[in-house]
C-alpha positions as CSV (number, residue, x, y, z in Angstrom):
1,M,-15.4,-13.1,-2.8
2,T,-14.1,-9.7,-4.4
3,V,-10.7,-7.9,-4.5
4,N,-10.0,-4.5,-5.8
5,V,-6.9,-3.5,-8.0
6,T,-5.6,0.0,-6.9
7,P,-2.6,2.0,-8.0
8,H,-0.3,2.1,-5.2
9,L,1.8,5.6,-5.4
10,N,5.3,5.7,-3.7
11,F,6.8,9.0,-2.5
12,R,9.5,10.1,0.0
13,G,7.9,12.5,2.4
14,D,5.0,13.8,0.2
15,A,2.4,11.0,0.5
16,R,0.1,13.0,2.7
17,A,0.4,16.2,0.3
18,A,-0.1,14.1,-2.8
19,L,-3.2,12.3,-1.3
20,E,-4.8,15.7,0.0
21,F,-4.3,17.2,-3.6
22,Y,-5.9,14.0,-5.1
23,Q,-9.1,14.4,-2.6
24,S,-9.0,18.3,-3.8
25,V,-9.4,16.9,-7.2
26,F,-11.5,13.8,-6.9
27,G,-13.3,14.3,-3.6
28,G,-14.0,11.2,-1.7
29,H,-13.0,10.0,1.9
30,L,-9.3,10.1,2.7
31,A,-7.8,7.5,5.4
32,V,-3.9,8.0,6.5
33,I,-2.2,5.6,9.0
34,T,1.3,6.9,9.9
35,Y,4.4,4.9,10.9
36,A,3.6,6.0,14.5
37,D,0.0,4.9,14.1
38,A,0.8,1.4,13.2
39,N,4.1,1.2,15.7
40,S,6.1,0.5,12.8
41,V,8.7,3.7,13.3
42,S,12.1,2.8,12.0
43,A,13.3,6.4,12.0
44,P,11.9,9.1,14.6
45,A,11.8,11.8,11.8
46,E,9.5,9.6,9.7
47,A,6.9,8.7,12.4
48,D,4.3,11.2,11.1
49,Q,5.0,10.2,7.5
50,V,2.3,7.8,5.7
51,M,2.7,4.2,6.1
52,W,-0.6,3.8,4.2
53,G,-3.1,6.2,2.9
54,Q,-6.3,5.7,0.8
55,L,-8.4,8.0,-0.9
56,V,-11.8,6.6,-2.3
57,S,-14.4,8.6,-4.0
58,E,-18.0,8.0,-4.3
59,A,-17.7,7.8,-8.1
60,G,-15.1,5.1,-7.9
61,F,-11.8,6.7,-7.9
62,R,-9.4,4.9,-5.3
63,I,-5.8,5.6,-5.2
64,M,-3.4,4.3,-2.5
65,A,0.0,6.1,-1.2
66,Y,2.7,5.8,1.2
67,D,6.1,7.5,1.9
68,V,9.0,4.9,1.4
69,P,11.2,4.8,4.5
70,S,14.6,6.3,4.5
71,H,16.2,2.4,5.0
72,T,14.6,1.7,1.4
73,R,16.1,2.7,-1.3
74,H,14.0,5.1,-3.5
75,E,14.4,7.6,-6.6
76,R,11.9,9.5,-7.6
77,G,10.3,8.1,-10.8
78,V,11.8,4.6,-10.2
79,I,9.1,2.0,-8.9
80,P,7.0,4.9,-8.8
81,F,3.8,2.6,-8.0
82,F,2.9,-0.8,-7.2
83,V,-0.2,-2.9,-8.0
84,S,-2.0,-3.3,-4.8
85,V,-4.5,-6.5,-4.7
86,R,-6.8,-6.1,-1.7
87,G,-9.5,-8.6,-0.6
88,A,-11.5,-9.7,2.6
89,D,-10.9,-13.2,2.2
90,A,-7.4,-14.7,3.1
91,E,-7.8,-17.9,1.3
92,E,-8.5,-15.6,-2.0
93,I,-5.4,-13.7,-1.4
94,T,-3.3,-16.6,-0.7
95,S,-4.3,-18.3,-3.9
96,Y,-3.4,-15.5,-6.0
97,W,-0.1,-15.0,-4.1
98,E,0.7,-18.5,-4.4
99,K,0.5,-18.0,-8.5
100,L,2.4,-14.7,-8.7
101,V,5.2,-15.9,-6.5
102,D,6.2,-18.4,-9.4
103,G,9.4,-16.8,-10.9
104,A,9.2,-13.9,-8.4
105,T,11.4,-12.3,-6.0
106,V,9.8,-12.0,-2.7
107,V,10.5,-8.7,-0.6
108,A,8.3,-9.3,2.0
109,A,6.6,-12.7,2.7
110,L,2.9,-13.3,2.7
111,A,2.3,-13.2,6.3
112,P,0.5,-11.3,9.3
113,A,1.7,-7.8,9.7
114,Q,1.0,-5.2,12.4
115,W,-1.6,-3.3,10.2
116,A,-3.1,-6.4,8.2
117,P,-4.1,-9.9,8.7
118,L,-2.1,-10.8,5.8
119,Y,0.6,-8.5,3.7
120,G,3.1,-9.6,1.3
121,M,5.2,-7.8,-1.5
122,L,6.9,-9.3,-4.5
123,E,8.4,-8.6,-7.9
124,D,7.1,-10.6,-10.4
125,R,9.1,-12.4,-13.0
126,Y,8.2,-9.2,-15.3
127,G,9.8,-6.8,-13.1
128,I,6.3,-5.5,-11.7
129,T,5.8,-4.8,-8.0
130,W,3.1,-6.4,-6.3
131,V,1.5,-6.0,-2.9
132,L,-1.4,-8.4,-1.8
133,D,-2.9,-8.1,1.6
134,V,-6.3,-8.6,3.5
135,E,-7.9,-5.3,4.2
136,V,-8.8,-3.6,7.3
137,Q,-11.1,-0.9,7.7
138,W,-9.3,2.2,9.0
139,P,-11.1,5.1,10.1
140,A,-11.1,8.2,7.7
141,S,-8.7,11.0,8.7
């Protein structure tokens, strides 16, 4: 079993432009899922914003990004990223979650989501925000 640890950048409406810029720098394959694609629109004006985006290059560069929805507090430069732990095995992801959650504040409980078999977010006892999920292959955009 393997997992990947990936910087997950947080934006307010600029995630697609940022990912496309990073693609122009590092190359690679870009996958973007909008809130509309995932049937997770909370504000109509944000339907085409990035709910999940990932850039992976042949050289090993990997980055993820999303647009923080308007109903969630976001200040540029404050919590500019998450640490994303992704893997294919639900038991492995759950075991990491069960250890990280000790002393943490749970933002989203580890549970099935519209876009992943398991997804959870927490702020650990040291103030670091972690996202853990079981990955799903999405077509490149």
